[in-house]
N, C-alpha and C positions, 0 to 999 in steps of 0.2 A: 559251426566248426566241426569237421570230421574228426573221428577218433585218431586217424593216422596223423593229421596235422597237429592235433593236440599232443600226441606222443612225441612228434618231432620237435615241437617247441619246448616241451619239457626236457627232452634230451639235450637240446642246445643250451638251455638254461643251466642244467647241471654241469655240462662241459665248461661253460663260461665260469661258473663258480669254482670248479676244480682247477682250471687254469689260473685263476686269480689266487686261489689258496696255495697252490704249489709255488707260484712266483713269490708270494709273500713269505712263505716259510724258507725258501732258499735265500731270499734277501735278509731275513732275520738271522739265519745261520751264518751267512757271510759277515754280517755286522757283529754278531755276538763273539765270533772267534777271529775277527780281523783277517779273514781268509784272503781278501784281495785288497791291494792298496794301489794308489795311482801309479801308473807306469808298468804294472805287472804284465808279463806275457804268460798267459795261462794255457798250458797244454792239456786239452781235454782228451782223455783216453776213451776212444770210441770202439766198442766191441761189436756193435750191431744189435745189441739187446735193448730192451725197453728202457732200462735205467740210464744207460749212457746216451741214448738218443734224447731222452727227456732232459738230462743234464745239459747237453749241448744246446738244445732248443731254448731252455730258460736262460742260460748264460748269454746267448746271443741277444735275447730280449733285454737283459740287464745291461749288456755292453752298449746297446743303442739308446737306452733311456736313463741309466744311472749317472749320478754326478761324478762318479769315479772313472776316469779314463783307463781302459786296459785293453790288451789285445787277446785274441783267441786264435789258437791253432788246434785243429782236430788231428789226432794221430791214431791210426789203426795198425795193429800188428797182424799181418797175415801169416799164420803159423803153418800154413799148408795142410790144413785138415782136409781129409777126403770129402769131396762134394761142396767145398766152401765156394760160395758165389762171389768171386773176386770183383765182379763188376758193380755190385750193389752199392757199396759205400762210395766209391768214386763218383758214380752217377748222382747219388743223393747229395753229396757235398758240393759238387759242381752246381747242382740245381739251386742250392740255397746261398751260394756265393761265399762260402767260408774257406779260408786258407787251410790246407790239409796236407798230410804226408802219410802215405801207405808204406809201412816198413815190412819187407818180406823176409822172414826167417823161418827155416824149416825146423822149428822146435818140436813139432809133432813126432817126427822120426826119432829124435833123441829120446823123447819120453817113452815111446813104444819100445825102444831098444832096452831101456833101463828098467822100466816097471813091468813086473810079471803080469801075464794075462789074467784079467779078472780083478786086479787090484785098482784102487782109485788113483788116477793119474793127476788129479787136480793140484796137489801140493807141489810136485816137481814142476809141472807146467806153469804154475803161478810164479815160482822162483825164476824160471827161465824168462818168462814174459816180463817180469819186473826188471831184470837186468837189462833187457833190450830197451825197455821204455826209459829207464834212467839214462842210458847212453843217448837215445834220441833227444831227450830233454836237454841234455848237455850240448848236443850238436846244434839244436835250433835256438839255444839261448833262452829256454823257458825259465821263468822265475817261480812258477807254481805248477804242480801236476794235479789235475782235478780228476777224481775217481767218482764212480756212480753209486757208491754204497749208500743205502737209505736207512731209515729208522729201524726197520725190521732186521736188517743185517747187523746193526749195532747191538740190538737186544739179543739176537741169536748168538752172537759172538760172546756177549757177556755171560750167558748161561752155559755155553760150551766151556768157557774157561772156568766157571764156577763148578760145574759138575765133573769135568774131566781133567782139569789141570790144577785144581785147588787154588785158583787165583780170582781176585776181584779185578777184572780187567775186561775192557770192551774194545771198540774201535774208536779212536779219538777223531774228532772232526778236523783236526789239524795236527800234523806231526812232522818231524824231520825224518827223512828216509833212512833205511837201515844202513846205507853206505855214507850217510852224513852229508850228502851233497845237495839234497833237494828238500823243498817244503811241499808236502802232499796235503791236499785239502779234499773234504767231502761235503760239498755244498748241499747235497740232498739229505743231510743228517736228520733233519726234522720231518722229512716227508715219508708217509706210509707207502708201503709197496703196492697196496690195492689202488691208491690214487695214481701211482705211476703206470700201473697196468691199464687202467681206464684212460689215462692221458695218452698213452701210446695208441690206443684205438681211436681216440678223438682225433689225433694228429695224423693217423694212418702212416706211421713210420714203417719203412720196409725192414721188418725184423728178420734177423739172421738167426737160425736155431743155435742153441748153445750146446747141443749134444752131438755135434758133428764128429767129435773125437772118439765117440763111443763110450766115454766114461760116464758113470752115474754120479748123481749128486751125493755128497757125503751123507751116510746114513744117520750119523749123530745130528747133523744140521737139519735133516729132514724131520727127525723126531722132535727136535727143539722147536722147529717152525710149527709143527702140528700141536705141540703143547701150548704155545702162545696163542694159536688160533682157537684152541679149545677153551683156554682161560678167558679170552675176550668174549667168546660166545656165552659162557656160563656166568661170567662176572664182568659185564661191560665197564670199561674204565680202568681195569686192573693193569693192562699193558701200558697205557699212557702214564699211570702212576709209577710203574717201575722205571719207565724211561725218565720221568721227572726226577726220580731218586738219583739217577746218574749225574745230575747237575747240582745235587745238594748233599754232599758227602760231609759227614762229621767225623773227622779223623780221630778225635778224642774218644769216640764211642766204638771204635774198631780195635784191632789188636796188632796193628803193624807198627812196630817200634821205630821203623825208619820214617814214618810219617808223623809220629807224635812222640814227644819226649816224656814218657811215663816216669823215667828214673828221677827227674827233678821236679815232679809234680808236688805242689804244696798248697795247703789251704790258705786262702787269702782273706777270708772273713767277708768277702763281697759276693753277691749273687753272680753266678756265671751264666752268660747268655746261652751257652750250649749245655748247661747242666740239666740234670733230671733227677728223679727220685732214686736214691742209692739202692733201694730194694725192689725197684720196678723190673720185672722180667718179661712181661708179655708185650712190650712195645707200646703200651698205652691203648686205651679204648678210643675209637674214633669219636671226636667231639668232646672228649674229656679235657678239662682245663686244670692242670696240676696246681696252678696258682690260686685256685679256689679252695684249697685245703685250709684247715684251721692253722693259725699261727700259734703253736703250742706254748710259745714263750709269753704270749699276751692273753691267750684264751679267747681270741676274737677271730672272725672270718676276715681274711685279707680282701677277698673279692668274691662276689657271688653273682653268677649269671642266671637271670630269671629263666625258668623253664627247665633248669637242670637240677636233678635231685642231688 
């Protein structure tokens, strides 16, 4: 076997593993958060970037093989950015046989008129785009709006809110839209961005550049992305641990009085499942079992794990 053939087979094997992994993670996210139910009409927001292409591709697969019947409609908003290749998405969507709608709205001119030169246009552009997409969802009778945000987007948003807004808040995998009319879902919530980038290459999606408007990515988000990348390089597993923490929140051990009723807190005389040591401040050492401490009322060890001092 030649080196070239061996490399090709290895690349094909890795691509198949990646495809299977992404499909599994999307299926798990949909099931975990009840994103899609029988009879749903899901509007997939397609920008022409790697994430939204992957989202549509995986949802098409699930539509054809999942036991839950649902419809898909791809919707793209042509915002009249200079140099935007308007033919790319219609040609692609026709080639895969998916129902679609291209909505043309010159929001780019509005943003350029309102935002001073050199300032980030993404926030206003996003609000205008959101309003148009909500209207289109209503017009086509969509019951769900699917966005292509992935695991990295969720973590970056969590830290941006933590560092700059003083909030413990991320991107939910499922929410009611800000106008109260739609259910928005993020089926890629469990998927890493690096997998999506490689998947886009595997599938040879006709990617449309995201910087046609001339705006630059938010500096704070770029810094947060770099921070997470550096953490994962120096401390493998740290990023997935943080992501897992978003699914396991102990409200009694935070300080939000709207989430936990501290005012009526009372001792019950019974062990609390979420309880810990009253004087513990360092979060506990990895692998340490607090229940292996001596029972000072009896003078005996409640439980001892061999191999732990």
